[in-house]
SEMAR-125712 format. One line per field, with one value per residue (C-alpha): z, y, x; residue number from 1; residue in one letter. Coordinates in steps of 0.001 Angstrom, whole numbers, plus 500000, padded with zeros to 6 digits. Last residue first. Layout:
residues N
w = [Z; ...]
v = [Y; ...]
u = [X; ...]
i = [NUM; ...]
aa = [A; ...]
***
This chain:
residues 637
w = [256961; 257860; 254921; 252286; 253829; 254093; 250451; 249345; 251301; 249757; 246264; 246840; 248052; 245498; 246969; 250240; 252771; 256125; 257751; 261372; 262104; 264516; 262833; 260932; 257472; 255875; 254410; 251196; 249097; 251573; 254346; 255401; 259153; 262326; 265756; 268686; 268416; 264703; 262528; 258754; 256314; 252591; 251530; 248090; 246291; 242573; 241490; 244313; 246487; 245369; 243503; 246786; 248860; 247017; 246965; 250476; 251906; 253328; 256904; 257508; 254354; 254139; 257853; 257217; 260488; 259435; 261420; 259378; 258654; 255990; 253413; 250823; 247427; 245530; 247910; 251541; 250727; 247654; 249662; 250951; 247349; 246427; 249478; 248610; 245053; 246361; 248672; 249456; 249330; 249825; 252364; 254294; 254361; 255717; 258319; 259434; 259807; 261832; 263995; 264822; 265489; 267699; 267846; 271139; 272478; 276214; 278417; 280994; 279557; 276168; 277296; 278920; 275773; 273537; 275695; 274014; 270696; 271999; 270461; 271576; 270356; 272351; 271257; 273254; 271734; 273786; 276253; 279815; 281155; 284267; 283665; 279900; 279101; 282232; 281330; 277765; 278893; 281406; 278752; 276266; 278872; 279776; 276084; 275374; 271685; 271848; 269973; 272625; 270549; 272351; 270530; 271515; 273273; 275074; 278602; 277074; 275845; 275995; 279446; 280710; 279266; 280799; 284158; 284099; 283390; 281224; 278115; 279409; 278152; 275195; 273215; 269486; 266615; 263430; 260493; 259486; 261072; 264277; 264283; 263614; 266358; 268894; 267946; 268668; 271897; 273358; 275491; 273131; 273007; 269457; 268975; 266177; 265201; 262571; 259015; 257203; 256155; 259833; 260708; 258116; 259302; 262964; 262214; 260355; 263174; 265860; 263952; 263052; 266597; 268193; 270962; 272472; 269739; 271082; 268833; 269759; 269793; 267686; 269418; 268395; 271464; 272083; 275727; 274949; 272143; 274294; 277088; 274638; 273121; 276457; 276577; 272889; 272781; 276014; 275996; 272239; 271541; 274303; 273797; 270004; 270174; 272620; 270442; 267339; 269218; 270979; 268001; 265614; 268230; 268978; 265282; 264599; 267469; 265983; 262549; 263945; 266077; 263077; 260873; 263491; 264182; 260597; 261659; 259636; 262828; 263663; 260210; 260588; 264048; 262663; 259936; 262575; 264547; 261375; 260543; 264014; 263977; 260624; 261846; 265085; 263243; 260763; 263497; 265679; 262780; 261372; 264699; 265484; 265908; 267658; 265707; 267902; 268968; 265479; 264640; 267694; 266752; 263232; 264620; 266871; 263932; 262001; 259061; 255593; 255778; 253873; 254551; 255915; 254785; 256098; 259434; 259805; 258737; 261181; 264068; 263641; 263277; 266449; 269281; 268478; 266414; 268050; 271565; 270971; 269387; 272218; 274846; 273253; 273378; 277073; 277875; 275135; 277741; 279502; 276529; 276251; 279982; 279894; 277679; 273960; 271505; 272590; 274434; 271204; 269802; 272389; 270495; 267147; 268486; 270183; 267043; 265221; 267527; 267399; 263617; 263404; 265385; 263209; 260069; 261235; 261893; 258459; 256653; 258507; 257680; 254030; 253649; 249882; 248555; 246806; 246149; 247995; 250649; 247993; 246159; 249318; 250849; 247666; 247357; 250964; 250669; 247591; 248921; 252011; 249907; 248018; 250833; 248543; 244929; 242990; 245950; 248219; 245780; 245683; 249478; 250322; 247701; 248839; 252471; 251589; 249341; 252053; 254447; 251814; 251099; 254790; 255377; 252292; 253306; 256701; 255210; 252479; 254808; 254078; 250636; 249485; 248017; 244613; 242438; 240964; 243545; 246028; 243402; 241181; 244096; 245080; 241501; 241193; 244590; 243704; 240444; 242036; 244801; 242410; 240220; 243175; 244916; 241796; 241275; 244905; 245055; 241874; 242692; 246086; 244921; 241961; 244107; 246764; 244449; 243693; 245746; 245981; 249500; 250695; 254225; 254513; 250953; 251538; 254745; 252897; 250382; 253150; 255073; 252011; 251550; 255206; 255133; 251940; 253403; 256884; 255344; 253393; 256363; 258944; 256690; 255592; 259208; 260397; 257440; 257600; 261350; 260964; 258081; 259896; 262985; 266150; 268096; 270567; 271830; 268405; 266940; 269309; 268688; 264917; 265169; 266987; 264761; 261810; 261538; 262386; 259857; 259243; 262105; 259948; 257283; 259833; 261565; 258236; 257273; 260527; 259990; 256455; 257579; 260075; 263729; 265577; 268027; 267977; 264595; 262658; 264537; 264057; 260372; 259706; 261600; 259512; 256180; 256747; 258561; 255930; 253162; 254858; 255165; 251536; 250284; 252643; 254369; 251086; 249515; 252525; 252552; 248911; 249340; 252670; 253244; 249728; 250851; 252891; 249690; 248754; 251615; 253538; 255733; 253777; 253963; 257745; 257731; 254842; 256702; 259834; 257914; 256065; 259231; 260917; 257923; 258213; 261981; 261717; 258786; 260639; 263778; 262016; 262606; 266265; 267502; 271216; 271108; 269343; 271377; 274758; 276701; 279052; 279199; 281260; 283874; 284604; 286069; 285641; 283445; 281204; 279330; 278129; 279684; 281232; 278087; 275879; 278276; 278478; 274682; 274352; 276954; 275159; 271756; 272850; 272303; 275310; 276200; 279743; 279472; 275727; 276076; 279079; 277102; 274138; 276347; 277984; 274609; 273517; 276838; 276566; 272987; 273892; 277009; 275057; 272388; 275011; 276910; 273684; 272877; 276345; 275992; 272482; 273610; 277258; 276525; 273817; 270125]
v = [346082; 349212; 351616; 348933; 346352; 348952; 349960; 346369; 346143; 349428; 348188; 344953; 346802; 349615; 353033; 354966; 355056; 356839; 357600; 357158; 358952; 357030; 357932; 361202; 361978; 365349; 367264; 368992; 367420; 368718; 366648; 366534; 366748; 364744; 365809; 363480; 363799; 362994; 361661; 361930; 361852; 361244; 359198; 357961; 354613; 354584; 353008; 351250; 353594; 354802; 357775; 359071; 358955; 361723; 364253; 363033; 364588; 362409; 362302; 358738; 356798; 354582; 353824; 351916; 352200; 354440; 353439; 352258; 353393; 351646; 352563; 349977; 349571; 346411; 344665; 345644; 349334; 349637; 351057; 353779; 354706; 354881; 357038; 359363; 359743; 360240; 363152; 364952; 362166; 359019; 360877; 361846; 358207; 357147; 359933; 358800; 355202; 356320; 358547; 355678; 353123; 355609; 354984; 355797; 356399; 355981; 358758; 358681; 361857; 360122; 357375; 359801; 361927; 358926; 357607; 359630; 358008; 354652; 351727; 353075; 350834; 351054; 351505; 350824; 351311; 350885; 348290; 349029; 345722; 346640; 350325; 350539; 347105; 347186; 350586; 349535; 346300; 348190; 350681; 347936; 346008; 349098; 349844; 346388; 345405; 344166; 345709; 346452; 346721; 345990; 346752; 346138; 342864; 340814; 341078; 340914; 337388; 335518; 334167; 337740; 338936; 335955; 336592; 340260; 339390; 341982; 339898; 337026; 333718; 331523; 332565; 332479; 332311; 333185; 330799; 331712; 328472; 329614; 332880; 331169; 328586; 331224; 333405; 330546; 329564; 333089; 333615; 335686; 336917; 337204; 336774; 338545; 338192; 340941; 340106; 342857; 340412; 339456; 343037; 343103; 339750; 340760; 343925; 341923; 339369; 342058; 343958; 340832; 339464; 337918; 340476; 341669; 341936; 341388; 342243; 340311; 341085; 338664; 335482; 334906; 336546; 333820; 333425; 333637; 331099; 328754; 328959; 328224; 325254; 323675; 320971; 320169; 320146; 318222; 315814; 315424; 315208; 312717; 310478; 310434; 309712; 306866; 305674; 305371; 303771; 301165; 300308; 299734; 298035; 295494; 294826; 294465; 291998; 289952; 289983; 288891; 286178; 284805; 284817; 282881; 280412; 279370; 276137; 276727; 277432; 280096; 281616; 281815; 283409; 285944; 286810; 287540; 289659; 291585; 292121; 293489; 295607; 297110; 298169; 299654; 301493; 302808; 304153; 305658; 307215; 308546; 309826; 312439; 313312; 316605; 319298; 322371; 323137; 323890; 325890; 328072; 328507; 329516; 331994; 333531; 333864; 335738; 334076; 335666; 336631; 333795; 330147; 328491; 324906; 324836; 326354; 323890; 320836; 321613; 322413; 319066; 316941; 318183; 318789; 316608; 313733; 313601; 313986; 311239; 308897; 309405; 308886; 305548; 304563; 305438; 302658; 301071; 298573; 301331; 301726; 298000; 297695; 300441; 298349; 298216; 295837; 295186; 298522; 300378; 299195; 301520; 304293; 303357; 302879; 306266; 308005; 306254; 307828; 311335; 311120; 310463; 313632; 315708; 314284; 315456; 318991; 319221; 317918; 320298; 323245; 322185; 322028; 322503; 322111; 324762; 322796; 323068; 320486; 318116; 318051; 317868; 315108; 313042; 313241; 312216; 309420; 308032; 308409; 306402; 303821; 302758; 300250; 297201; 298143; 297918; 296691; 299262; 302012; 300807; 300488; 303865; 305728; 303932; 304899; 308560; 308592; 306973; 309745; 312354; 310742; 310435; 314125; 315102; 312816; 314508; 318000; 317012; 315397; 317589; 318530; 314901; 314512; 315885; 315335; 318265; 319630; 316792; 314048; 315928; 316572; 312906; 311804; 314282; 313325; 309618; 310214; 312500; 309981; 307032; 308822; 310105; 306731; 304868; 307313; 307292; 303529; 303063; 305884; 304395; 300790; 301747; 303907; 301215; 298364; 295189; 292712; 290223; 291376; 290370; 291461; 293935; 295143; 295744; 297617; 299938; 300840; 301297; 303554; 305741; 305926; 306862; 309460; 311005; 311281; 312589; 314784; 316698; 317312; 318150; 320358; 322287; 322786; 323975; 326314; 327774; 328421; 330137; 332310; 333178; 334475; 332410; 331937; 329267; 327291; 326770; 326454; 323540; 321748; 321866; 320560; 317320; 315951; 317872; 315599; 315510; 312931; 312241; 309740; 307087; 307151; 306965; 303970; 302140; 303148; 301758; 298504; 298239; 299171; 296301; 297234; 298422; 300284; 303661; 303248; 302342; 304625; 307663; 306860; 306440; 309636; 311561; 310156; 310683; 314029; 315497; 314230; 315731; 319093; 319097; 318146; 318994; 321863; 323122; 323496; 325340; 327660; 328571; 329269; 331129; 332527; 331447; 327816; 328731; 329492; 325824; 324828; 321764; 321143; 318117; 316649; 316329; 314639; 312348; 311213; 310457; 308597; 306444; 305768; 304487; 302291; 300739; 300305; 298490; 296366; 295406; 294543; 292279; 289171; 289144; 292174; 291486; 289379; 292033; 294748; 293485; 295241; 292682; 290162; 292422; 293077; 296750; 298993; 296389; 298783; 296326; 294725; 298008; 299954; 302611; 302795; 303408; 305976; 307882; 307817; 309201; 311875; 313208; 312771; 315314; 318141; 320496; 323350; 322046; 321887; 321257; 318364; 317000; 316997; 315313; 312639; 311948; 311484; 309061; 307217; 306705; 305495; 303011; 301813; 301178; 299256; 297117; 296421; 295345; 293054; 291553; 290850; 289430; 286587; 286323; 284336; 285786; 285939]
u = [535035; 533034; 532987; 533620; 531316; 528563; 529132; 528663; 525413; 524235; 525035; 523135; 520042; 519985; 520659; 520842; 523680; 523456; 526809; 527817; 531083; 533321; 536603; 536254; 534941; 535615; 532630; 533722; 530948; 528405; 526909; 523249; 523532; 522995; 524236; 524959; 528718; 528672; 525837; 526271; 523380; 522828; 525841; 524790; 524915; 524089; 527367; 529213; 531298; 534729; 533260; 531759; 534962; 536793; 533921; 533088; 536235; 539056; 540337; 539143; 538281; 541388; 541054; 537820; 535893; 532992; 529911; 526937; 523397; 521334; 518697; 517705; 516097; 515165; 512762; 513330; 512996; 510765; 507887; 510179; 510933; 507269; 506544; 509425; 508113; 504561; 505478; 502229; 499661; 501767; 503873; 500748; 499633; 503043; 502893; 499449; 500679; 503696; 501492; 499143; 501855; 503709; 507458; 509127; 512622; 512257; 513643; 510854; 509347; 509500; 507159; 504711; 504638; 503991; 501159; 498407; 499364; 498068; 499932; 503292; 506120; 509327; 512932; 516099; 519553; 522740; 521413; 522522; 521193; 519225; 518474; 518076; 516648; 514486; 513037; 512273; 510631; 508470; 507350; 506513; 504515; 502494; 501914; 500482; 500373; 503945; 506872; 509503; 512685; 515952; 519209; 522837; 522187; 524852; 523472; 519982; 520726; 517410; 518304; 518731; 515444; 513645; 515291; 514241; 510602; 508814; 509572; 507449; 508808; 509707; 512773; 512081; 514569; 512717; 512229; 508681; 507465; 509162; 507235; 503904; 504484; 505490; 502518; 500118; 501874; 501791; 504899; 507073; 510661; 512005; 515757; 517618; 521295; 521422; 522496; 520608; 517888; 517630; 516672; 513888; 512540; 512649; 510689; 508046; 507873; 507484; 504825; 502840; 502958; 506028; 506500; 509761; 512370; 515876; 518805; 521901; 525586; 527583; 528802; 532425; 533977; 536569; 535582; 531863; 532156; 534226; 531662; 528857; 530674; 531600; 528930; 529046; 532838; 533293; 530371; 529996; 533729; 534501; 531487; 531795; 535534; 534907; 532043; 534200; 537083; 534934; 532718; 535612; 537800; 535073; 534440; 538158; 538481; 535638; 537292; 540652; 539044; 537139; 540241; 542191; 539364; 538600; 536869; 533713; 531777; 534364; 534017; 530233; 530563; 533028; 530519; 527877; 530347; 531250; 527577; 526797; 529952; 529021; 525570; 526905; 529677; 527098; 524857; 527575; 529493; 526194; 524864; 527438; 531083; 531667; 533535; 533577; 537153; 538415; 535297; 535959; 539613; 538602; 536088; 538746; 541128; 538452; 536739; 536514; 540193; 541830; 542622; 539517; 540198; 543785; 542750; 539864; 541884; 544687; 542337; 540505; 543636; 545326; 542854; 539847; 541243; 544687; 543287; 540714; 543275; 545781; 543064; 542161; 545808; 545929; 543509; 541394; 540230; 538311; 536008; 535389; 534831; 532239; 530029; 529382; 527777; 524209; 523909; 524699; 521367; 519808; 521537; 520063; 516560; 516550; 517743; 514897; 512333; 513809; 514064; 510332; 509627; 511967; 510416; 507000; 508232; 509859; 506785; 504489; 506740; 506950; 503168; 503490; 507013; 509097; 512252; 515584; 514723; 513419; 516762; 518882; 516753; 516607; 520379; 520913; 518353; 520126; 523655; 522741; 520889; 524009; 524600; 524468; 523968; 520703; 518644; 520284; 519311; 515703; 515415; 516930; 514909; 511749; 512443; 512897; 509842; 507720; 508705; 507849; 504481; 503647; 504219; 502245; 499378; 499178; 499201; 496667; 494122; 491086; 492359; 492631; 496134; 495143; 498207; 500146; 502543; 503029; 502943; 505380; 507746; 507707; 508439; 511306; 512733; 512552; 514437; 517033; 517701; 517923; 520450; 522490; 522519; 523586; 526447; 527584; 527435; 529451; 531886; 532766; 532967; 535144; 537425; 537853; 538781; 536833; 534779; 537658; 538529; 535024; 534065; 536922; 536430; 532739; 533575; 535935; 533233; 530674; 533037; 533519; 529741; 529182; 531951; 530561; 527067; 527837; 530529; 527903; 525612; 528254; 530347; 527279; 526196; 529615; 530151; 526645; 526914; 530281; 529065; 525861; 527634; 527407; 524176; 525382; 522370; 520825; 524305; 524962; 521669; 522329; 525902; 525057; 522277; 523719; 526757; 530450; 531608; 535286; 535257; 533571; 536275; 539083; 537508; 537194; 540735; 542074; 540152; 541589; 545089; 545280; 545761; 548857; 546601; 548364; 550051; 546918; 544540; 546794; 547279; 543557; 542768; 545318; 544124; 540396; 540605; 542935; 540642; 537593; 539320; 540428; 536959; 534092; 535915; 537390; 533945; 532605; 535621; 535131; 531423; 531406; 527913; 526930; 526626; 523551; 521642; 521983; 519721; 520844; 517780; 516529; 520044; 519820; 516408; 517381; 520494; 518462; 515761; 518291; 520296; 517159; 516402; 519862; 519655; 516334; 517535; 520728; 518678; 516164; 518301; 517305; 515405; 515568; 518733; 520775; 519100; 520205; 517475; 515990; 518836; 521074; 518447; 518850; 521556; 524283; 526240; 528072; 525195; 523734; 520879; 523111; 525251; 522235; 520778; 524072; 524373; 520854; 521561; 524614; 522912; 520314; 522816; 522808; 520486; 519876; 516082; 516004; 518444; 516552; 513310; 515005; 516517; 513171; 511499; 514193; 514118; 510366; 510652; 513382; 511594; 508386; 510294; 512041; 508831; 507131; 510082; 509946; 506227; 506766; 508968; 509953; 513037; 515273; 514469]
i = [637; 636; 635; 634; 633; 632; 631; 630; 629; 628; 627; 626; 625; 624; 623; 622; 621; 620; 619; 618; 617; 616; 615; 614; 613; 612; 611; 610; 609; 608; 607; 606; 605; 604; 603; 602; 601; 600; 599; 598; 597; 596; 595; 594; 593; 592; 591; 590; 589; 588; 587; 586; 585; 584; 583; 582; 581; 580; 579; 578; 577; 576; 575; 574; 573; 572; 571; 570; 569; 568; 567; 566; 565; 564; 563; 562; 561; 560; 559; 558; 557; 556; 555; 554; 553; 552; 551; 550; 549; 548; 547; 546; 545; 544; 543; 542; 541; 540; 539; 538; 537; 536; 535; 534; 533; 532; 531; 530; 529; 528; 527; 526; 525; 524; 523; 522; 521; 520; 519; 518; 517; 516; 515; 514; 513; 512; 511; 510; 509; 508; 507; 506; 505; 504; 503; 502; 501; 500; 499; 498; 497; 496; 495; 494; 493; 492; 491; 490; 489; 488; 487; 486; 485; 484; 483; 482; 481; 480; 479; 478; 477; 476; 475; 474; 473; 472; 471; 470; 469; 468; 467; 466; 465; 464; 463; 462; 461; 460; 459; 458; 457; 456; 455; 454; 453; 452; 451; 450; 449; 448; 447; 446; 445; 444; 443; 442; 441; 440; 439; 438; 437; 436; 435; 434; 433; 432; 431; 430; 429; 428; 427; 426; 425; 424; 423; 422; 421; 420; 419; 418; 417; 416; 415; 414; 413; 412; 411; 410; 409; 408; 407; 406; 405; 404; 403; 402; 401; 400; 399; 398; 397; 396; 395; 394; 393; 392; 391; 390; 389; 388; 387; 386; 385; 384; 383; 382; 381; 380; 379; 378; 377; 376; 375; 374; 373; 372; 371; 370; 369; 368; 367; 366; 365; 364; 363; 362; 361; 360; 359; 358; 357; 356; 355; 354; 353; 352; 351; 350; 349; 348; 347; 346; 345; 344; 343; 342; 341; 340; 339; 338; 337; 336; 335; 334; 333; 332; 331; 330; 329; 328; 327; 326; 325; 324; 323; 322; 321; 320; 319; 318; 317; 316; 315; 314; 313; 312; 311; 310; 309; 308; 307; 306; 305; 304; 303; 302; 301; 300; 299; 298; 297; 296; 295; 294; 293; 292; 291; 290; 289; 288; 287; 286; 285; 284; 283; 282; 281; 280; 279; 278; 277; 276; 275; 274; 273; 272; 271; 270; 269; 268; 267; 266; 265; 264; 263; 262; 261; 260; 259; 258; 257; 256; 255; 254; 253; 252; 251; 250; 249; 248; 247; 246; 245; 244; 243; 242; 241; 240; 239; 238; 237; 236; 235; 234; 233; 232; 231; 230; 229; 228; 227; 226; 225; 224; 223; 222; 221; 220; 219; 218; 217; 216; 215; 214; 213; 212; 211; 210; 209; 208; 207; 206; 205; 204; 203; 202; 201; 200; 199; 198; 197; 196; 195; 194; 193; 192; 191; 190; 189; 188; 187; 186; 185; 184; 183; 182; 181; 180; 179; 178; 177; 176; 175; 174; 173; 172; 171; 170; 169; 168; 167; 166; 165; 164; 163; 162; 161; 160; 159; 158; 157; 156; 155; 154; 153; 152; 151; 150; 149; 148; 147; 146; 145; 144; 143; 142; 141; 140; 139; 138; 137; 136; 135; 134; 133; 132; 131; 130; 129; 128; 127; 126; 125; 124; 123; 122; 121; 120; 119; 118; 117; 116; 115; 114; 113; 112; 111; 110; 109; 108; 107; 106; 105; 104; 103; 102; 101; 100; 99; 98; 97; 96; 95; 94; 93; 92; 91; 90; 89; 88; 87; 86; 85; 84; 83; 82; 81; 80; 79; 78; 77; 76; 75; 74; 73; 72; 71; 70; 69; 68; 67; 66; 65; 64; 63; 62; 61; 60; 59; 58; 57; 56; 55; 54; 53; 52; 51; 50; 49; 48; 47; 46; 45; 44; 43; 42; 41; 40; 39; 38; 37; 36; 35; 34; 33; 32; 31; 30; 29; 28; 27; 26; 25; 24; 23; 22; 21; 20; 19; 18; 17; 16; 15; 14; 13; 12; 11; 10; 9; 8; 7; 6; 5; 4; 3; 2; 1]
aa = [X; X; X; X; X; X; X; X; X; X; X; X; X; X; X; X; X; X; X; X; X; X; X; X; X; X; X; X; X; X; X; X; X; X; X; X; X; X; X; X; X; X; X; X; X; X; X; X; X; X; X; X; X; X; X; X; X; X; X; X; X; X; X; X; X; X; X; X; X; X; X; X; X; X; X; X; X; X; X; X; X; X; X; X; X; X; X; X; X; X; X; X; X; X; X; X; X; X; X; X; X; X; X; X; X; X; X; X; X; X; X; X; X; X; X; X; X; X; X; X; X; X; X; X; X; X; X; X; X; X; X; X; X; X; X; X; X; X; X; X; X; X; X; X; X; X; X; X; X; X; X; X; X; X; X; X; X; X; X; X; X; X; X; X; X; X; X; X; X; X; X; X; X; X; X; X; X; X; X; X; X; X; X; X; X; X; X; X; X; X; X; X; X; X; X; X; X; X; X; X; X; X; X; X; X; X; X; X; X; X; X; X; X; X; X; X; X; X; X; X; X; X; X; X; X; X; X; X; X; X; X; X; X; X; X; X; X; X; X; X; X; X; X; X; X; X; X; X; X; X; X; X; X; X; X; X; X; X; X; X; X; X; X; X; X; X; X; X; X; X; X; X; X; X; X; X; X; X; X; X; X; X; X; X; X; X; X; X; X; X; X; X; X; X; X; X; X; X; X; X; X; X; X; X; X; X; X; X; X; X; X; X; X; X; X; X; X; X; X; X; X; X; X; X; X; X; X; X; X; X; X; X; X; X; X; X; X; X; X; X; X; X; X; X; X; X; X; X; X; X; X; X; X; X; X; X; X; X; X; X; X; X; X; X; X; X; X; X; X; X; X; X; X; X; X; X; X; X; X; X; X; X; X; X; X; X; X; X; X; X; X; X; X; X; X; X; X; X; X; X; X; X; X; X; X; X; X; X; X; X; X; X; X; X; X; X; X; X; X; X; X; X; X; X; X; X; X; X; X; X; X; X; X; X; X; X; X; X; X; X; X; X; X; X; X; X; X; X; X; X; X; X; X; X; X; X; X; X; X; X; X; X; X; X; X; X; X; X; X; X; X; X; X; X; X; X; X; X; X; X; X; X; X; X; X; X; X; X; X; X; X; X; X; X; X; X; X; X; X; X; X; X; X; X; X; X; X; X; X; X; X; X; X; X; X; X; X; X; X; X; X; X; X; X; X; X; X; X; X; X; X; X; X; X; X; X; X; X; X; X; X; X; X; X; X; X; X; X; X; X; X; X; X; X; X; X; X; X; X; X; X; X; X; X; X; X; X; X; X; X; X; X; X; X; X; X; X; X; X; X; X; X; X; X; X; X; X; X; X; X; X; X; X; X; X; X; X; X; X; X; X; X; X; X; X; X; X; X; X; X; X; X; X; X; X; X; X; X; X; X; X; X; X; X; X; X; X; X; X; X; X; X; X; X; X; X; X]
***
């Protein structure tokens, strides 16, 4: 440990935590991935910047031989955090494309990046393959902040997040296998090392996940402290999985924590929201440690020394290899061309390449020192140069892709038109959250605007996107996406606020559909006199009660909507349906689905069998939920 002893170490830890918190605050403030600010902090505090005393925050000296363990445990927590959020239901958004992205796409990225690195730097194949394996991974730590800022369609978000999470794991394991061969060529062959670690990791991960789930579900965790104990138990499970798998086979822990994370994340766990929030906070701390570790191995001189060859690798990875693998993996018509271009230009490399590269470089430098002491100067120099190139290339690609792709993602999305029009719900109370949930089930891009901290927390725990602010403020509406909104629903408990929101949405932003909730039935007339479409809570409740009394069959059916039945309105855009009567169109719809209403030129009617559809007609479909959704896709592809 360097001079200064424990006082320097305490100062280092405090600085790391402070920088991590500051980076997160800046990321939220500027709506950019936090990794941008963490990298900047790591570089600023590194040996090459001269911004602080060089000896104060050189992580290798501060933490001594414990650095590999610190980085390894950090990687374990980060991988577990990402895998915990990989819900299998998300894969259904684009199942074939998701599979191709993490198989064919990953293979293209691995081989092409390896080749580019090899022939650009004229370096050994094993080092090139190690760099190629690490640069396959994008990662949830950089993708998640981007899709939070850029609300793309569900299928695009699911594809990017699934690719990031799965490739984080497979890339790390592949890199580990290559690294083992670099450090000990007699270790075996790549495929055996890969399968061995993957297999051990999967078995250990499933076992630990099963034990953790059983303890959470069936063991009394002290009711008074159950949420806290649940959080600690899951964290302990992740670390145990990592440690056990690593004990059985070196570096198999990555697969173990990933498997445990996926399994637990798809189980019905008590206090899941508390667990998820806690893991996010822990991840923030370990992210900080990993990126401060960068300061021990990287300075600006190393990046600059790559010269034009570094630029060639970055351009090849980001602008050639990435588009090729995306377009190959998304063959078909599920994604539009614009969405494919967006996905091609948004593939920043994340924390796993940085973390694993840092860990490997530390071990390679240590091994080089041993070889040098043993008199094997040539081998030591080659290994040390490989370590420097590994860290420099990986971090140059991370810097370039995170800064440019992360920073420009929103502008690219707007230019390409891949952000679906929003639905703004003003008010995050029970009415607003229920409405948002029903709209989200239909695939709408819903944002709730709320300024009450309690309601914000409840809404976010239920999985809604919440924009914090006063919905009657023009700037708040604008920042929430009112310029790109097609529906604004004012659903607060304050009629004055609802009226003001409705007027702003219509006059300032020209929103197509504006609806306001009237809590006091006496205000309905005043709302409508001002041209605001109004729903009275009192009248709606009375009508529902009247239906239950006089029209019980209708009331029962309406109660089923959202569960098994559904009613939807859609614009007819399928050219095959235009100019044809309903008697011909009806049999082509899914069984049990009926066209009950047609709206044309502001008039709505119950159509006859001879009614001929025209372009722009809005038809109301009624039937079973899945059948109605299929019919909507058919009528409006």
